[in-house]
Steps between C-alpha positions, in 0.01 A plus 500: 500500500508872442198707399514643147459874543268715289674754277182681389125463467432649159170647386374431148649744247266688267344260250541493125336299224667215313300473182135569579446201728754521781517785750816440698711648779866437416664448840841428344714587319304816415312591815774422751870441443528182705703189428269199473716291264423248352163682484570790264149646473173483691180641355214484747151537360294616797125434497316674220153455353488455123173553319360231273641510150468286188854561375739394780744756640863404520849532352577419137791302362836586656838326542707397802855368537729419792258441787180335619156650561295369791135602497282438806125560477289592804182634332401491135644274231780547245535322166851442365639405156864477396717426198604154622139381472412523868171650610284490808287688749621617839200483733491637859755313708691373197857583400665511158878470485632591155870466419578739216871406495636548145181661379125476485204699374184505708176682562277519808133591512208486738344156458192512277231405753647730766510783247135448403391521865758743638580512871788516745853458367817456709833346412879503543764461231864438585799504267759246619850554364677204346872436556718575196545127427122456466399820320526345153347166595176353370176684585265321738153518650364376831129526577446449873136457598400590855337157534837335431715718727693351787318626811561484873233574761602728785431403861191616693297557181737784416466455125735345247820554304498431126852416384546623143881458487771391740397328820322577823566272795595221261202546268635564148330723242418394143701768316839411359741791544850582375618646831394447859161674537228473764159630397186441708148626549404514868122497536447584866191507716473775758747418778681248282876479543778387267876481540754517218875442484721617213878534466619841616641595159180416309301804388164475671167684494130466580226641276181553700221407259210507749452594864769601750779317682730553793864415427743369761262615775571866426412666171169495313459489122170551319362393163673642191833548679832320456726403790870498405745329735866559582759242392554406863339232714295204384166484685168673423182461703166636382153508653182600318308784664208417268447247223804560280683388187877552484738424213839400639807520276861420586784407271872457458636809321639470148817703543567581135486824299154594371418704192127563467337632186121478470401132488861375502714422805857411412856538633656734241405774253619275217250233607221760500596607148500135395153453654366796304657369179364147556154635574499717188609198294206293629712260705258508795246297306154590375176575679167598346330819612 
């Protein structure tokens, strides 16, 4: 039972816009060169106020191949449509797990009613790499409502853990994953404590969404920062210094070559060229503007 040591507490990099609807801080791979495999990318949309607007802001039609996108909403609402016929709205607390695999077209916009009213917007999007054997599999879509999430209450009214994927103390999350991944939201009351245990070789981090926490009785991390851990030790203990929300991610690395080009995440240059060719030939399906 060895404590998992902190490698760094990382501040949010400068933001940039994705389309006109998503202001994000790219913690990795752009902002910081850290290994979080199987998580290839994390865009964190810190709190922002959007004005009311009749025509929803967002991102138009674009392709993906070779990975999964996981979108977690904290404030605001996101509407999604893709070329396999799936559509839905990600409301606060909900998660959308989209498996692009061999190829998909999709678009994401502020949900219509949210756009008409405006208000606070906050979200996280992760790109989860797929192993080579699964990259050209069938696309998939998992809509995980907060009301349906596996949840465990913490002792002494400390708050709760929502298990999105993997398991926490035997409670198993709804998401089906291709590799071993643990993904939780910890919603902690002030003074609330939670303990976590992950294999030493799993890449592990905490995204502080709200509030401030003390980690392993020593270091303090505040909202909008990311805590990256060493690949040593197994145990993490956190305590909320105020009401806090923390996204916990830990996963078994996919130790395969990666070639990244725009919205494609493959193993070789040849596979990237094939993805571009397939996209240009319309093999990713069709989606209306």
